C-alpha positions in Angstrom: -15.6 23.8 -134.4 -11.9 23.7 -134.0 -11.7 20.2 -135.6 -13.7 21.5 -138.5 -11.3 24.5 -138.8 -8.3 22.1 -138.8 -9.9 19.8 -141.3 -10.7 22.7 -143.7 -7.1 24.1 -143.4 -5.6 20.7 -144.2 -7.9 20.3 -147.2 -7.0 23.8 -148.5 -10.5 25.2 -147.9 -10.4 28.8 -146.6 -13.4 29.4 -144.2 -13.6 32.7 -142.4 -16.2 31.7 -139.8 -17.4 28.4 -138.4 -20.7 28.3 -136.7 -21.8 26.0 -133.9 -24.9 25.1 -132.0 -25.3 23.4 -128.6 -28.7 22.2 -127.6 -30.5 20.0 -125.1 -33.4 19.9 -127.5 -35.3 22.6 -125.6 -32.4 25.1 -124.8 -30.2 26.4 -127.6 -26.9 28.3 -127.6 -25.2 29.6 -130.7 -21.4 30.0 -131.3 -19.1 31.4 -133.9 -15.4 30.7 -134.4 -13.3 33.3 -136.2 -9.6 32.4 -136.5 -8.7 31.6 -132.9 -11.5 33.5 -131.1 -14.8 31.9 -130.1 -17.9 34.0 -129.7 -20.7 32.7 -127.6 -24.2 34.3 -127.8 -25.0 35.3 -124.3 -28.7 34.6 -124.9 -30.3 31.2 -124.5 -33.1 30.4 -126.9 -35.9 28.0 -126.0 -37.9 25.7 -128.2 -41.0 27.9 -127.7 -39.0 30.6 -129.7 -38.7 28.3 -132.7 -39.0 31.3 -135.1 -35.8 32.9 -133.6 -34.0 29.6 -133.7 -34.8 29.0 -137.3 -33.9 32.6 -138.2 -30.5 32.2 -136.6 -29.9 28.8 -138.4 -31.0 30.3 -141.7 -28.6 33.3 -141.2 -25.8 30.8 -140.5 -26.2 29.0 -143.8 -26.8 32.1 -145.7 -23.5 33.7 -144.8 
């Protein structure tokens, strides 16, 4: 996420938020980077909650 932020700054692209996902394939964690602050969702999402996972992913690309 930080590398993406640096890349965008160098390319002159202003991006307010950068989203990230960490997964083992069954467990999912979601993150957001705003300026120099990383926010980590305290909840873990599991593959059996695929509707929640897809909802979060859709919200990420919609913003």
